[in-house]
N, C-alpha and C positions, 0 to 999 in steps of 0.2 A: 177432443180426440179426433184424429184423422182416420176415416174409414174409406176403403176402396173395395166394395163388395165384388166386383167382377174383374179386378186386376189380379195379377199373380200375388200369391200370399208371400209376405216378406220372408217366411221361413223356408219356402219351397216353391220356386218359380214354375214347377210343373202343375200346380193346382191353383185354382182361384182362392182368394181370401175366404169367400163364402163356403167353399167346399173343404177348406182346410181349417185354419185357426178361427175363422169367424164364428163357426158353430160353437166352439169352446168359449170364446169371449162372450157370446150372447147367452151362454148357459143352456144351450140346447143339447150339449153333449159334454162328456168329461174325458179327460186324457186317459187313455188306457195303458200307457207306458210312461216311464220317467222321461224318455226322450220326447214323446209327444207333448208332455207338459213343458219341458224345456223349450221346445220349438214355439209353443204357444206363448210362452213368456217373452221370448225374443220378439215375436210379432207384436206383443202388447207394448214392449219398449219402443219398437219402430213406429207404432201407431199412437203412442201417447196414452195408453189405457192403464192408468195408475190403479184404478179400482180392481181390474182383473189381477194385476200383479199382487196387490195386497190380499185379495181373496184367495190366491193360490200359494201364499207364503205361510209357512208353519207358524202357528201362533206364538211359540216360544221365541222365535227370532224375528218376527215381523215388526217393522217399525210402526209407529202410530200413524204416520202419514208419509207420503212419498211425493217428492217434487221432481218431475222429469224436466230436464232442460229442453227448451224449445229449439235451441240452436245446434243440437246434436241429431244428426240424421244417420240412422242405421242402414248400412248398405249391403250387408251380406253375412251369411252364417255358414260356418263349416263345422260339422260334427267330426271330432277327431277320434273319440273313443267312448265306449259305454261299458258299464258293468252292471249286471243284473237289471232291475228296473222293468221287468216284464210283468205280465198278468200273474205270473207265478211267484213273484217276489214281494217282499215288504219294504225293500229299499233298493236304491241304485244310484249310480253316478253317471254323469254325462260330462265329458270334456269337450269343450267347444272353443271356437275362435269367432268372435263377432267383430265385424268391420264397421267403422263409422267415419263420418266426416263432421267436423265442427269448425268454428272460426279459426282454430289453430291449424287446421288441415286434416288430412286423413290420419286415422289411428285404428287400433284394434285392442280388444280385450280378450284375453285367453284365460280360461279357468276350468276347474273341475267342480261342478255343482253337485250337491247331494240332495236326493229326493227320498221321501218316505211316504208310506201310505198312512193316512189319517182319516178315520171315519169313512173308509171305503174309497177315498180319492187320493191322488198324488198331491204332495205339497213340497215346495222348495224349502230346504232348511239351510 
């Protein structure tokens, strides 16, 4: 896994990785909103942290293992919309656009992800 503690966080260039998603990946903090979990999962994809992705996936939909391609480099994240998903909600959605570059050239993935609270923490479903 590639980690860059003092570099800008992949999800938010305004904060360092350590001050942003790094603390979630290390288990020192938990995401307080669905968007925070979504951003931390994007950063985990960007840094190759499959263990974090599996840990934050809802057990009903989580795969047994996750193989992340070494040749895909995530280059940017845009949050397009969100519904619910705050400290006052049990579920929420985040619509995002994630940009990447791989051997075939630049690309993007756009989706609306659903998140639910499980045992006090947010999980991707």
